[in-house]
DRENDO-1510 file (C-alpha; in Angstrom, 1 decimal, always signed):
<recs>
REC; n; res; u; v; w
REC; 1; MET; +12.6; +17.9; +11.1 .
REC; 2; THR; +13.3; +16.0; +7.9 .
REC; 3; ARG; +15.6; +13.0; +8.2 .
REC; 4; PRO; +18.5; +12.5; +5.8 .
REC; 5; ASN; +18.2; +9.8; +3.1 .
REC; 6; PHE; +20.3; +6.6; +3.5 .
REC; 7; THR; +21.4; +4.1; +1.0 .
REC; 8; LEU; +21.8; +0.4; +1.5 .
REC; 9; SER; +25.5; +0.8; +0.9 .
REC; 10; ASP; +25.8; +2.8; +4.2 .
REC; 11; ALA; +25.3; -0.4; +6.2 .
REC; 12; LEU; +24.5; -3.3; +4.0 .
REC; 13; PRO; +27.4; -4.2; +1.8 .
REC; 14; SER; +25.9; -7.5; +0.8 .
REC; 15; ILE; +22.6; -9.3; +1.1 .
REC; 16; PRO; +22.8; -12.9; +2.3 .
REC; 17; LYS; +22.2; -15.3; -0.6 .
REC; 18; THR; +20.3; -18.0; +1.4 .
REC; 19; GLY; +17.0; -17.5; -0.5 .
REC; 20; MET; +15.8; -14.2; -2.0 .
REC; 21; PRO; +14.8; -11.9; +0.9 .
REC; 22; VAL; +11.2; -10.7; +0.9 .
REC; 23; THR; +9.8; -7.6; +2.6 .
REC; 24; ILE; +6.0; -7.2; +2.8 .
REC; 25; ILE; +4.7; -3.6; +3.3 .
REC; 26; THR; +1.2; -3.5; +4.7 .
REC; 27; GLY; -0.9; -0.8; +6.4 .
REC; 28; PHE; -4.4; +0.5; +6.4 .
REC; 29; LEU; -5.9; +2.8; +3.7 .
REC; 30; GLY; -3.9; +6.0; +3.2 .
REC; 31; SER; -1.1; +5.2; +5.6 .
REC; 32; GLY; +1.7; +5.9; +3.2 .
REC; 33; LYS; +2.8; +2.6; +1.8 .
REC; 34; THR; +3.5; +3.8; -1.7 .
REC; 35; THR; +5.5; +6.7; -0.3 .
REC; 36; LEU; +7.6; +4.3; +1.7 .
REC; 37; LEU; +8.1; +2.1; -1.3 .
REC; 38; ASN; +9.3; +5.2; -3.3 .
REC; 39; GLN; +11.8; +5.9; -0.6 .
REC; 40; ILE; +13.2; +2.4; -0.9 .
REC; 41; LEU; +13.4; +2.7; -4.7 .
REC; 42; GLN; +15.1; +6.1; -4.6 .
REC; 43; ASN; +17.7; +5.0; -2.1 .
REC; 44; LYS; +18.4; +1.3; -3.0 .
REC; 45; ASP; +21.8; +2.1; -4.4 .
REC; 46; ASN; +23.0; -0.7; -6.7 .
REC; 47; LEU; +20.6; -3.3; -5.2 .
REC; 48; LYS; +18.4; -5.0; -7.8 .
REC; 49; VAL; +14.9; -4.8; -6.3 .
REC; 50; ALA; +11.8; -6.4; -7.7 .
REC; 51; ILE; +8.4; -4.9; -6.8 .
REC; 52; LEU; +5.0; -6.5; -6.6 .
REC; 53; VAL; +2.3; -3.8; -6.3 .
REC; 54; ASN; -1.3; -4.9; -5.7 .
REC; 55; GLU; -4.4; -2.7; -5.6 .
REC; 56; PHE; -8.0; -3.1; -4.5 .
REC; 57; GLY; -9.9; -1.9; -7.5 .
REC; 58; ASP; -9.8; -2.2; -11.2 .
REC; 59; ILE; -7.5; +0.8; -12.1 .
REC; 60; ASN; -3.7; +0.6; -11.4 .
REC; 61; ILE; -3.3; +4.0; -9.7 .
REC; 62; ASP; -0.4; +3.0; -7.5 .
REC; 63; GLU; +1.7; +1.8; -10.4 .
REC; 64; GLN; +1.4; +5.3; -11.9 .
REC; 65; LEU; +2.4; +7.0; -8.6 .
REC; 66; LEU; +5.6; +5.0; -8.3 .
REC; 67; ILE; +8.8; +6.5; -9.6 .
REC; 68; SER; +10.0; +5.0; -12.9 .
REC; 69; VAL; +10.7; +1.3; -12.2 .
REC; 70; GLU; +9.8; -0.3; -15.5 .
REC; 71; SER; +12.7; -2.8; -15.2 .
REC; 72; ASP; +11.8; -3.7; -11.6 .
REC; 73; MET; +8.1; -4.0; -11.9 .
REC; 74; VAL; +6.1; -7.2; -11.7 .
REC; 75; GLU; +2.3; -6.8; -11.7 .
REC; 76; LEU; -0.2; -8.9; -9.9 .
REC; 77; ASP; -3.8; -9.2; -11.1 .
REC; 78; ASN; -6.1; -6.6; -9.6 .
REC; 79; GLY; -7.9; -7.5; -6.4 .
REC; 80; CYS; -6.7; -7.7; -2.8 .
REC; 81; ILE; -3.6; -9.9; -2.8 .
REC; 82; CYS; -4.7; -11.9; +0.3 .
REC; 83; CYS; -8.1; -12.6; -1.3 .
REC; 84; THR; -6.7; -13.9; -4.5 .
REC; 85; ILE; -4.3; -16.3; -2.9 .
REC; 86; ASN; -4.3; -18.9; -5.7 .
REC; 87; ASP; -1.4; -19.4; -8.0 .
REC; 88; SER; -1.2; -15.7; -9.0 .
REC; 89; LEU; +1.2; -14.7; -6.1 .
REC; 90; VAL; +3.3; -17.8; -6.5 .
REC; 91; ASP; +3.5; -17.3; -10.2 .
REC; 92; ALA; +4.5; -13.7; -9.8 .
REC; 93; VAL; +7.3; -14.6; -7.4 .
REC; 94; TYR; +8.5; -17.3; -9.9 .
REC; 95; ARG; +8.7; -14.7; -12.6 .
REC; 96; VAL; +11.0; -12.7; -10.4 .
REC; 97; LEU; +13.1; -15.7; -9.6 .
REC; 98; GLU; +13.4; -16.8; -13.2 .
REC; 99; ARG; +14.6; -13.4; -14.5 .
REC; 100; GLU; +17.8; -13.5; -16.5 .
REC; 101; GLU; +19.2; -10.7; -14.5 .
REC; 102; LYS; +19.5; -11.7; -10.8 .
REC; 103; VAL; +17.2; -10.0; -8.4 .
REC; 104; ASP; +18.6; -9.2; -4.9 .
REC; 105; TYR; +15.5; -8.3; -3.1 .
REC; 106; LEU; +11.7; -8.6; -3.4 .
REC; 107; VAL; +9.3; -6.0; -1.9 .
REC; 108; ILE; +5.5; -6.6; -1.9 .
REC; 109; GLU; +3.2; -3.6; -1.4 .
REC; 110; THR; -0.2; -4.9; -0.4 .
REC; 111; THR; -3.5; -3.0; -0.6 .
REC; 112; GLY; -4.7; -1.1; +2.4 .
REC; 113; LEU; -7.3; -3.8; +2.9 .
REC; 114; ALA; -4.9; -6.8; +2.9 .
REC; 115; ASP; -4.5; -9.1; +5.8 .
REC; 116; PRO; -0.8; -10.0; +5.7 .
REC; 117; LEU; -1.3; -13.4; +7.3 .
REC; 118; PRO; -2.4; -15.3; +4.1 .
REC; 119; ILE; +0.5; -13.7; +2.2 .
REC; 120; LEU; +3.0; -14.9; +4.9 .
REC; 121; LEU; +1.5; -18.4; +4.9 .
REC; 122; THR; +1.7; -18.6; +1.1 .
REC; 123; PHE; +5.4; -18.2; +1.3 .
REC; 124; LEU; +5.8; -20.5; +4.3 .
REC; 125; SER; +3.5; -23.3; +3.1 .
REC; 126; THR; +4.6; -23.7; -0.6 .
REC; 127; GLU; +7.8; -24.4; -2.4 .
REC; 128; LEU; +8.6; -20.7; -2.1 .
REC; 129; LYS; +9.8; -21.5; +1.4 .
REC; 130; PHE; +12.9; -23.1; -0.1 .
REC; 131; LEU; +13.6; -20.2; -2.6 .
REC; 132; THR; +12.8; -17.2; -0.5 .
REC; 133; ARG; +12.9; -16.0; +3.0 .
REC; 134; ILE; +10.5; -13.5; +4.7 .
REC; 135; ASP; +12.7; -10.8; +6.1 .
REC; 136; ALA; +10.1; -8.6; +7.7 .
REC; 137; VAL; +6.4; -7.6; +7.5 .
REC; 138; ILE; +6.4; -3.8; +7.9 .
REC; 139; THR; +3.1; -2.1; +8.9 .
REC; 140; VAL; +2.7; +1.6; +8.1 .
REC; 141; VAL; +0.3; +3.5; +10.3 .
REC; 142; ASP; -0.9; +7.1; +9.7 .
REC; 143; ALA; -0.2; +8.7; +13.0 .
REC; 144; ALA; -2.3; +11.8; +12.3 .
REC; 145; ALA; -5.4; +9.9; +11.2 .
REC; 146; PHE; -5.2; +7.4; +14.0 .
REC; 147; ASP; -8.7; +6.7; +15.3 .
REC; 148; LEU; -9.9; +3.7; +17.3 .
REC; 149; LYS; -12.8; +3.4; +14.8 .
REC; 150; HIS; -10.3; +2.4; +12.1 .
REC; 151; PHE; -9.3; -0.5; +14.3 .
REC; 152; GLU; -12.8; -1.9; +14.5 .
REC; 153; SER; -11.7; -3.4; +11.2 .
REC; 154; ASP; -10.4; -7.0; +11.5 .
REC; 155; THR; -8.0; -6.1; +8.7 .
REC; 156; ALA; -6.4; -3.1; +10.4 .
REC; 157; LEU; -5.9; -5.1; +13.6 .
REC; 158; SER; -4.4; -8.0; +11.6 .
REC; 159; GLN; -1.9; -5.7; +10.0 .
REC; 160; ILE; -0.5; -4.8; +13.4 .
REC; 161; ARG; -0.9; -8.3; +14.9 .
REC; 162; TYR; +1.1; -10.0; +12.1 .
REC; 163; GLY; +3.6; -7.2; +11.5 .
REC; 164; ASP; +7.1; -7.4; +12.7 .
REC; 165; LEU; +7.7; -3.6; +12.7 .
REC; 166; VAL; +5.5; -0.6; +12.7 .
REC; 167; ILE; +6.3; +2.7; +11.0 .
REC; 168; LEU; +4.4; +5.6; +12.5 .
REC; 169; ASN; +4.1; +7.8; +9.4 .
REC; 170; LYS; +3.1; +11.4; +9.0 .
REC; 171; ILE; +4.2; +12.3; +12.6 .
REC; 172; ASP; +4.6; +15.9; +11.4 .
REC; 173; LEU; +0.8; +16.1; +11.2 .
REC; 174; ALA; +0.2; +14.5; +14.6 .
REC; 175; THR; +0.4; +15.9; +18.1 .
REC; 176; LYS; +2.6; +14.3; +20.7 .
REC; 177; GLU; -0.5; +13.1; +22.5 .
REC; 178; GLN; -1.7; +11.3; +19.4 .
REC; 179; ILE; +1.6; +9.7; +18.9 .
REC; 180; ALA; +1.8; +8.6; +22.5 .
REC; 181; GLU; -1.7; +7.2; +22.4 .
REC; 182; LEU; -1.0; +5.3; +19.2 .
REC; 183; GLU; +2.2; +3.8; +20.5 .
REC; 184; ALA; +0.4; +2.7; +23.7 .
REC; 185; PHE; -2.4; +1.1; +21.6 .
REC; 186; ILE; +0.1; -0.8; +19.4 .
REC; 187; SER; +2.1; -2.0; +22.4 .
REC; 188; ASP; -1.1; -3.3; +24.0 .
REC; 189; ILE; -1.8; -5.4; +20.9 .
REC; 190; LYS; +1.7; -6.6; +20.5 .
REC; 191; PRO; +4.0; -6.0; +23.5 .
REC; 192; GLY; +7.7; -5.4; +22.5 .
REC; 193; PHE; +6.8; -4.4; +19.0 .
REC; 194; ARG; +9.6; -2.5; +17.2 .
REC; 195; ILE; +8.2; +1.0; +16.3 .
REC; 196; LEU; +9.9; +3.7; +14.1 .
REC; 197; GLN; +8.6; +7.2; +13.4 .
REC; 198; SER; +8.8; +8.9; +10.1 .
REC; 199; GLU; +7.7; +11.8; +7.9 .
REC; 200; TYR; +6.9; +11.1; +4.3 .
REC; 201; GLY; +8.1; +7.5; +4.7 .
REC; 202; LYS; +11.7; +8.6; +5.3 .
REC; 203; VAL; +13.4; +5.8; +7.3 .
REC; 204; PRO; +17.0; +4.7; +7.1 .
REC; 205; LEU; +16.9; +1.6; +4.9 .
REC; 206; PRO; +19.3; -0.5; +7.1 .
REC; 207; LEU; +16.5; -0.3; +9.7 .
REC; 208; ILE; +13.9; -1.9; +7.5 .
REC; 209; LEU; +15.7; -4.1; +4.9 .
REC; 210; ASP; +17.7; -7.2; +5.6 .
REC; 211; ILE; +16.8; -7.1; +9.3 .
REC; 212; GLY; +15.7; -10.7; +9.6 .
REC; 213; ILE; +13.0; -10.3; +12.2 .
REC; 214; THR; +10.2; -12.5; +10.9 .
REC; 215; GLN; +9.9; -15.5; +13.2 .
REC; 216; GLU; +8.8; -18.3; +10.9 .
REC; 217; ASN; +8.3; -20.8; +13.8 .
REC; 218; TYR; +5.5; -18.6; +15.2 .
REC; 219; TYR; +3.3; -19.6; +12.2 .
REC; 220; GLN; +3.9; -23.4; +12.2 .
REC; 221; ASP; +0.4; -24.2; +13.6 .
REC; 222; GLN; -1.3; -21.9; +11.2 .
REC; 223; ILE; +0.4; -23.4; +8.2 .
REC; 224; SER; -1.3; -26.7; +8.6 .
REC; 225; GLU; -4.7; -25.0; +8.9 .
REC; 226; PHE; -4.0; -22.7; +5.9 .
REC; 227; ARG; -3.2; -25.8; +3.8 .
REC; 228; ARG; -6.5; -27.4; +4.8 .
REC; 229; ASP; -8.8; -24.4; +4.3 .
REC; 230; ARG; -7.4; -21.3; +2.6 .
REC; 231; ALA; -10.9; -19.8; +2.2 .
REC; 232; SER; -11.2; -19.3; +6.0 .
REC; 233; PHE; -8.2; -16.9; +5.8 .
REC; 234; ASN; -9.6; -14.8; +3.0 .
REC; 235; ASN; -13.1; -13.5; +4.1 .
REC; 236; HIS; -12.1; -10.3; +5.9 .
REC; 237; LEU; -13.3; -8.0; +3.1 .
REC; 238; GLU; -16.8; -9.4; +3.4 .
REC; 239; ASN; -16.6; -9.2; +7.2 .
REC; 240; ASP; -15.5; -5.6; +7.1 .
REC; 241; GLY; -17.9; -4.5; +4.4 .
REC; 242; PHE; -15.4; -2.8; +2.1 .
REC; 243; SER; -16.1; -2.0; -1.5 .
REC; 244; PHE; -14.7; +0.2; -4.2 .
REC; 245; VAL; -16.0; +2.5; -7.0 .
REC; 246; SER; -13.8; +3.3; -10.0 .
REC; 247; PHE; -14.3; +6.2; -12.4 .
REC; 248; GLN; -12.6; +6.9; -15.7 .
REC; 249; SER; -13.3; +9.6; -18.3 .
REC; 250; ASP; -11.7; +11.0; -21.4 .
REC; 251; ARG; -13.3; +14.4; -20.6 .
REC; 252; PRO; -11.7; +16.8; -18.0 .
REC; 253; PHE; -13.3; +17.9; -14.7 .
REC; 254; GLU; -14.3; +21.5; -14.0 .
REC; 255; LEU; -12.3; +22.5; -11.0 .
REC; 256; LYS; -15.0; +24.3; -9.1 .
REC; 257; LYS; -17.5; +21.4; -9.6 .
REC; 258; PHE; -14.9; +18.9; -8.4 .
REC; 259; GLU; -14.1; +21.0; -5.3 .
REC; 260; HIS; -17.9; +21.2; -4.6 .
REC; 261; PHE; -18.1; +17.4; -4.8 .
REC; 262; LEU; -15.2; +17.0; -2.4 .
REC; 263; THR; -16.5; +19.5; +0.2 .
REC; 264; GLU; -20.2; +19.0; -0.1 .
REC; 265; GLN; -21.1; +15.7; -1.7 .
REC; 266; LEU; -18.5; +13.1; -0.7 .
REC; 267; PRO; -20.1; +10.5; +1.5 .
REC; 268; ASN; -18.5; +10.0; +5.0 .
REC; 269; ASN; -18.3; +6.3; +4.3 .
REC; 270; VAL; -15.4; +6.9; +1.9 .
REC; 271; PHE; -12.1; +6.1; +3.7 .
REC; 272; ARG; -9.7; +6.5; +0.9 .
REC; 273; ALA; -9.5; +7.8; -2.7 .
REC; 274; LYS; -6.6; +8.2; -5.1 .
REC; 275; GLY; -6.3; +9.0; -8.7 .
REC; 276; ILE; -4.9; +10.9; -11.7 .
REC; 277; LEU; -7.0; +13.9; -12.5 .
REC; 278; TRP; -7.4; +16.2; -15.5 .
REC; 279; PHE; -8.9; +19.6; -15.1 .
REC; 280; GLN; -10.2; +21.9; -17.8 .
REC; 281; GLU; -8.4; +24.9; -16.3 .
REC; 282; SER; -5.0; +23.3; -16.2 .
REC; 283; GLU; -2.5; +21.7; -18.6 .
REC; 284; SER; -0.9; +19.7; -15.7 .
REC; 285; ARG; -1.6; +16.2; -14.5 .
REC; 286; HIS; -2.9; +16.2; -10.9 .
REC; 287; ILE; -2.2; +13.4; -8.5 .
REC; 288; PHE; -5.1; +13.1; -6.1 .
REC; 289; GLN; -4.8; +11.6; -2.7 .
REC; 290; LEU; -7.6; +11.5; +0.0 .
REC; 291; SER; -7.3; +9.8; +3.4 .
REC; 292; GLY; -10.1; +10.4; +5.8 .
REC; 293; PRO; -10.8; +14.1; +6.0 .
REC; 294; ARG; -7.6; +15.2; +4.3 .
REC; 295; TYR; -7.0; +15.5; +0.6 .
REC; 296; ASP; -4.1; +16.7; -1.5 .
REC; 297; LEU; -3.6; +17.6; -5.2 .
REC; 298; GLU; -0.1; +17.6; -6.6 .
REC; 299; ALA; +0.6; +18.8; -10.1 .
REC; 300; ASP; +3.2; +17.4; -12.5 .
REC; 301; ASP; +3.5; +16.7; -16.2 .
REC; 302; TRP; +1.4; +14.3; -18.2 .
REC; 303; LYS; +3.2; +11.1; -19.2 .
REC; 304; THR; +0.3; +9.8; -21.1 .
REC; 305; GLN; -2.8; +11.1; -23.0 .
REC; 306; PRO; -4.8; +13.2; -20.4 .
REC; 307; LYS; -7.7; +11.4; -18.8 .
REC; 308; ASN; -9.4; +11.0; -15.4 .
REC; 309; GLU; -8.8; +7.9; -13.4 .
REC; 310; ILE; -9.9; +7.6; -9.7 .
REC; 311; VAL; -10.8; +4.9; -7.2 .
REC; 312; PHE; -12.8; +5.4; -4.0 .
REC; 313; ILE; -12.6; +2.8; -1.2 .
REC; 314; GLY; -15.0; +2.6; +1.7 .
REC; 315; HIS; -17.9; +0.9; +3.4 .
REC; 316; ASN; -20.8; -0.2; +1.2 .
REC; 317; LEU; -20.2; +2.3; -1.6 .
REC; 318; ASP; -22.6; +2.5; -4.6 .
REC; 319; GLU; -22.8; +4.0; -8.0 .
REC; 320; SER; -24.2; +7.3; -6.8 .
REC; 321; LEU; -20.6; +8.4; -6.6 .
REC; 322; THR; -20.2; +7.8; -10.4 .
REC; 323; LYS; -23.3; +10.0; -11.1 .
REC; 324; LYS; -21.8; +12.8; -8.9 .
REC; 325; LEU; -18.5; +12.6; -10.7 .
REC; 326; ASN; -20.2; +12.7; -14.1 .
REC; 327; ASN; -21.8; +16.0; -13.1 .
REC; 328; CYS; -18.3; +17.4; -12.4 .
REC; 329; LEU; -17.1; +16.9; -16.0 .
REC; 330; SER; -16.7; +19.7; -18.4 .
REC; 331; THR; -19.4; +20.3; -20.9 .
REC; 332; GLN; -17.0; +22.0; -23.3 .
REC; 333; CYS; -15.4; +20.2; -26.2 .
REC; 334; ILE; -11.6; +19.8; -25.7 .
REC; 335; ALA; -9.5; +20.0; -28.9 .
</recs>
């Protein structure tokens, strides 16, 4: 059953002005973070929300998948946000704070490979502590793709361990047994965790914004360690063995060749893929999403000159993916 949409005005007539509230949305690859962010943007009512979107890879796919938010968008440099914790995050937040038009709320969407702890500690251990307040760390989990193998990743475990609230997304694709198993697993990691269920990231906004559940005192001991040695907090990608392969082309794919690639040639060490695709057989732009064994193509209109842009994320990927994708390109000239 699809839940109704809610706006902030239903329950949040005003946001406290004691420091700009910050919500961090985290979650493993393909869990539905961008979908949740779109729900927030579509239902934020008159609240002025600034967005920091960060991707693992060198193509800004997520930015293109968001609804139109040109006036709200602040871009971070590419690369996992928790692995580039230098001045880039602090500078980006300052750009939000210094805007002529006042911003009411900041939402940060991390990559699926981000450990939220260094992000939290950056806010709590710098001058940002006096200008912002961490409202909540929201961890999105794909209930249907739940697999204990995913949680052999230090990153995936950290996203739950340091989250304040978990959204079990895609429950329409999961069985009751899967949901119960996942809730038990999460409760074992973090007893008393607040858990919400959703389809397509549809959650009443008063349940996830301005809820004030991050306990800053919990992190006091880690703040001192973080100040001494930031590098020790930022080595999880190397530990987990993640890598990415990006592909771009000004030539279209042939649909049958690309389908053959997905069904017969895609390596099983690819966890996630997303992109904007151009097919010779279609005038539409196709939004491509792959998470584990599932993939989806959604057609809409081109907003730019047609081209192919796609990013694959997984374990120890190599350029053989690029060769296979090149073989999927059309050999015909496109006028």
